[in-house]
C-alpha positions as protocol buffer text, in pm:
chain_id: "A"
residue {
  index: 1
  type: MET
  ca { x: -976 y: 1515 z: 860 }
}
residue {
  index: 2
  type: LEU
  ca { x: -1080 y: 1251 z: 1134 }
}
residue {
  index: 3
  type: HIS
  ca { x: -904 y: 990 z: 1254 }
}
residue {
  index: 4
  type: ALA
  ca { x: -1091 y: 646 z: 1215 }
}
residue {
  index: 5
  type: SER
  ca { x: -1090 y: 596 z: 1603 }
}
residue {
  index: 6
  type: THR
  ca { x: -1313 y: 928 z: 1616 }
}
residue {
  index: 7
  type: PHE
  ca { x: -1607 y: 718 z: 1487 }
}
residue {
  index: 8
  type: ILE
  ca { x: -1564 y: 414 z: 1714 }
}
residue {
  index: 9
  type: LYS
  ca { x: -1531 y: 632 z: 2026 }
}
residue {
  index: 10
  type: ASN
  ca { x: -1809 y: 873 z: 1928 }
}
residue {
  index: 11
  type: PRO
  ca { x: -2092 y: 691 z: 1734 }
}
residue {
  index: 12
  type: ALA
  ca { x: -2309 y: 1013 z: 1757 }
}
residue {
  index: 13
  type: LYS
  ca { x: -2081 y: 1109 z: 1466 }
}
residue {
  index: 14
  type: CYS
  ca { x: -2224 y: 841 z: 1224 }
}
residue {
  index: 15
  type: ALA
  ca { x: -2560 y: 819 z: 1099 }
}
residue {
  index: 16
  type: THR
  ca { x: -2784 y: 549 z: 1232 }
}
residue {
  index: 17
  type: LEU
  ca { x: -2849 y: 244 z: 980 }
}
residue {
  index: 18
  type: HIS
  ca { x: -3096 y: -20 z: 986 }
}
residue {
  index: 19
  type: ILE
  ca { x: -2947 y: -352 z: 886 }
}
residue {
  index: 20
  type: HIS
  ca { x: -3183 y: -585 z: 697 }
}
residue {
  index: 21
  type: THR
  ca { x: -2929 y: -863 z: 639 }
}
residue {
  index: 22
  type: ALA
  ca { x: -2605 y: -949 z: 820 }
}
residue {
  index: 23
  type: LEU
  ca { x: -2355 y: -1054 z: 570 }
}
residue {
  index: 24
  type: LYS
  ca { x: -2092 y: -1344 z: 660 }
}
residue {
  index: 25
  type: ASP
  ca { x: -1766 y: -1366 z: 537 }
}
residue {
  index: 26
  type: ARG
  ca { x: -1747 y: -1558 z: 203 }
}
residue {
  index: 27
  type: ASP
  ca { x: -2111 y: -1512 z: 147 }
}
residue {
  index: 28
  type: ILE
  ca { x: -2182 y: -1475 z: -243 }
}
residue {
  index: 29
  type: LEU
  ca { x: -2426 y: -1215 z: -325 }
}
residue {
  index: 30
  type: PRO
  ca { x: -2635 y: -1282 z: -611 }
}
residue {
  index: 31
  type: LEU
  ca { x: -2543 y: -968 z: -800 }
}
residue {
  index: 32
  type: ALA
  ca { x: -2377 y: -875 z: -1110 }
}
residue {
  index: 33
  type: GLY
  ca { x: -2272 y: -1231 z: -1192 }
}
residue {
  index: 34
  type: GLY
  ca { x: -2158 y: -1313 z: -810 }
}
residue {
  index: 35
  type: ILE
  ca { x: -1985 y: -1086 z: -562 }
}
residue {
  index: 36
  type: GLN
  ca { x: -1813 y: -1267 z: -251 }
}
residue {
  index: 37
  type: VAL
  ca { x: -1804 y: -1090 z: 88 }
}
residue {
  index: 38
  type: VAL
  ca { x: -1456 y: -1085 z: 217 }
}
residue {
  index: 39
  type: PHE
  ca { x: -1430 y: -960 z: 574 }
}
residue {
  index: 40
  type: THR
  ca { x: -1114 y: -731 z: 617 }
}
residue {
  index: 41
  type: PRO
  ca { x: -1120 y: -566 z: 955 }
}
residue {
  index: 42
  type: GLY
  ca { x: -834 y: -376 z: 1073 }
}
residue {
  index: 43
  type: HIS
  ca { x: -918 y: -34 z: 916 }
}
residue {
  index: 44
  type: THR
  ca { x: -1237 y: -62 z: 1115 }
}
residue {
  index: 45
  type: PRO
  ca { x: -1372 y: -351 z: 1336 }
}
residue {
  index: 46
  type: ASP
  ca { x: -1645 y: -429 z: 1059 }
}
residue {
  index: 47
  type: HIS
  ca { x: -1464 y: -352 z: 747 }
}
residue {
  index: 48
  type: MET
  ca { x: -1534 y: -583 z: 454 }
}
residue {
  index: 49
  type: SER
  ca { x: -1419 y: -603 z: 87 }
}
residue {
  index: 50
  type: LEU
  ca { x: -1598 y: -741 z: -209 }
}
residue {
  index: 51
  type: TYR
  ca { x: -1466 y: -956 z: -466 }
}
residue {
  index: 52
  type: HIS
  ca { x: -1644 y: -939 z: -813 }
}
residue {
  index: 53
  type: ILE
  ca { x: -1593 y: -1322 z: -921 }
}
residue {
  index: 54
  type: PRO
  ca { x: -1648 y: -1271 z: -1309 }
}
residue {
  index: 55
  type: THR
  ca { x: -1388 y: -1008 z: -1344 }
}
residue {
  index: 56
  type: GLN
  ca { x: -1177 y: -1102 z: -1057 }
}
residue {
  index: 57
  type: THR
  ca { x: -1187 y: -764 z: -919 }
}
residue {
  index: 58
  type: LEU
  ca { x: -1137 y: -698 z: -545 }
}
residue {
  index: 59
  type: ILE
  ca { x: -1310 y: -370 z: -393 }
}
residue {
  index: 60
  type: ALA
  ca { x: -1095 y: -320 z: -117 }
}
residue {
  index: 61
  type: GLY
  ca { x: -1175 y: -7 z: 31 }
}
residue {
  index: 62
  type: ASP
  ca { x: -955 y: 106 z: 315 }
}
residue {
  index: 63
  type: ALA
  ca { x: -797 y: -221 z: 338 }
}
residue {
  index: 64
  type: LEU
  ca { x: -531 y: -115 z: 95 }
}
residue {
  index: 65
  type: ASN
  ca { x: -403 y: 161 z: -109 }
}
residue {
  index: 66
  type: SER
  ca { x: -258 y: 216 z: -450 }
}
residue {
  index: 67
  type: LYS
  ca { x: -78 y: 481 z: -638 }
}
residue {
  index: 68
  type: ASP
  ca { x: 41 y: 451 z: -1005 }
}
residue {
  index: 69
  type: ASP
  ca { x: -117 y: 107 z: -1062 }
}
residue {
  index: 70
  type: LYS
  ca { x: 74 y: -16 z: -776 }
}
residue {
  index: 71
  type: LEU
  ca { x: -71 y: -198 z: -478 }
}
residue {
  index: 72
  type: LEU
  ca { x: 48 y: -56 z: -150 }
}
residue {
  index: 73
  type: PRO
  ca { x: -20 y: -121 z: 218 }
}
residue {
  index: 74
  type: PHE
  ca { x: -312 y: 27 z: 414 }
}
residue {
  index: 75
  type: ASP
  ca { x: -260 y: 382 z: 572 }
}
residue {
  index: 76
  type: ASN
  ca { x: -127 y: 323 z: 927 }
}
residue {
  index: 77
  type: TYR
  ca { x: -293 y: 646 z: 1057 }
}
residue {
  index: 78
  type: TYR
  ca { x: -658 y: 547 z: 964 }
}
residue {
  index: 79
  type: THR
  ca { x: -604 y: 170 z: 1018 }
}
residue {
  index: 80
  type: LEU
  ca { x: -710 y: 78 z: 1378 }
}
residue {
  index: 81
  type: ASP
  ca { x: -565 y: -268 z: 1411 }
}
residue {
  index: 82
  type: HIS
  ca { x: -255 y: -325 z: 1219 }
}
residue {
  index: 83
  type: SER
  ca { x: -201 y: -673 z: 1309 }
}
residue {
  index: 84
  type: THR
  ca { x: -555 y: -792 z: 1226 }
}
residue {
  index: 85
  type: ALA
  ca { x: -536 y: -577 z: 898 }
}
residue {
  index: 86
  type: LEU
  ca { x: -209 y: -771 z: 794 }
}
residue {
  index: 87
  type: LYS
  ca { x: -372 y: -1104 z: 862 }
}
residue {
  index: 88
  type: LEU
  ca { x: -647 y: -1012 z: 643 }
}
residue {
  index: 89
  type: ILE
  ca { x: -426 y: -898 z: 359 }
}
residue {
  index: 90
  type: ALA
  ca { x: -247 y: -1237 z: 389 }
}
residue {
  index: 91
  type: LYS
  ca { x: -610 y: -1392 z: 333 }
}
residue {
  index: 92
  type: LEU
  ca { x: -655 y: -1205 z: -11 }
}
residue {
  index: 93
  type: LEU
  ca { x: -380 y: -1397 z: -121 }
}
residue {
  index: 94
  type: GLU
  ca { x: -595 y: -1700 z: -171 }
}
residue {
  index: 95
  type: LEU
  ca { x: -828 y: -1503 z: -413 }
}
residue {
  index: 96
  type: ASP
  ca { x: -744 y: -1480 z: -804 }
}
residue {
  index: 97
  type: ILE
  ca { x: -728 y: -1101 z: -822 }
}
residue {
  index: 98
  type: LYS
  ca { x: -670 y: -920 z: -1162 }
}
residue {
  index: 99
  type: LYS
  ca { x: -782 y: -590 z: -1054 }
}
residue {
  index: 100
  type: VAL
  ca { x: -812 y: -424 z: -696 }
}
residue {
  index: 101
  type: ILE
  ca { x: -1013 y: -110 z: -654 }
}
residue {
  index: 102
  type: THR
  ca { x: -876 y: 82 z: -332 }
}
residue {
  index: 103
  type: TYR
  ca { x: -1005 y: 377 z: -109 }
}
residue {
  index: 104
  type: HIS
  ca { x: -1139 y: 661 z: -292 }
}
residue {
  index: 105
  type: GLY
  ca { x: -1134 y: 490 z: -649 }
}
residue {
  index: 106
  type: ASN
  ca { x: -767 y: 427 z: -690 }
}
residue {
  index: 107
  type: GLU
  ca { x: -677 y: 108 z: -858 }
}
residue {
  index: 108
  type: ALA
  ca { x: -415 y: -153 z: -921 }
}
residue {
  index: 109
  type: THR
  ca { x: -361 y: -422 z: -1171 }
}
residue {
  index: 110
  type: HIS
  ca { x: 3 y: -439 z: -1179 }
}
residue {
  index: 111
  type: ARG
  ca { x: 140 y: -759 z: -998 }
}
residue {
  index: 112
  type: ILE
  ca { x: -131 y: -805 z: -760 }
}
residue {
  index: 113
  type: LYS
  ca { x: -17 y: -1152 z: -598 }
}
residue {
  index: 114
  type: GLU
  ca { x: 322 y: -1037 z: -573 }
}
residue {
  index: 115
  type: ASN
  ca { x: 263 y: -690 z: -432 }
}
residue {
  index: 116
  type: LEU
  ca { x: 6 y: -834 z: -160 }
}
residue {
  index: 117
  type: GLN
  ca { x: 278 y: -1110 z: -76 }
}
residue {
  index: 118
  type: LYS
  ca { x: 536 y: -807 z: -10 }
}
residue {
  index: 119
  type: ILE
  ca { x: 282 y: -604 z: 173 }
}
residue {
  index: 120
  type: VAL
  ca { x: 240 y: -915 z: 405 }
}
residue {
  index: 121
  type: ASN
  ca { x: 610 y: -977 z: 438 }
}
residue {
  index: 122
  type: THR
  ca { x: 748 y: -607 z: 496 }
}
residue {
  index: 123
  type: THR
  ca { x: 436 y: -437 z: 652 }
}
residue {
  index: 124
  type: GLY
  ca { x: 494 y: -382 z: 1029 }
}
residue {
  index: 125
  type: GLN
  ca { x: 860 y: -465 z: 1062 }
}
């Protein structure tokens, strides 16, 4: 498996993409009843999560992990900027989240706000 920094240091390993619209933090996409863009850099400089407003579901990607329905911090090895990642996890506390879908399809629904606060308070100490 490649470390995240491999892609940043060697962009030739990544496919070229053409960007049609630049998204901004807190943009609301008119899809599926409304999806809010939530910038969550840390894993990578441009990482973002998506918050599905009607179901209060956060698609966190690699910003968070989960196991057995419990929300867990990001993976230290694959997160380039731990400090930024933690600040952005604290920002997630502003959202009313009932479900988090984390990297590669795992999900958590148990005590989301409490677990986010715990991650902010204990990770990196």
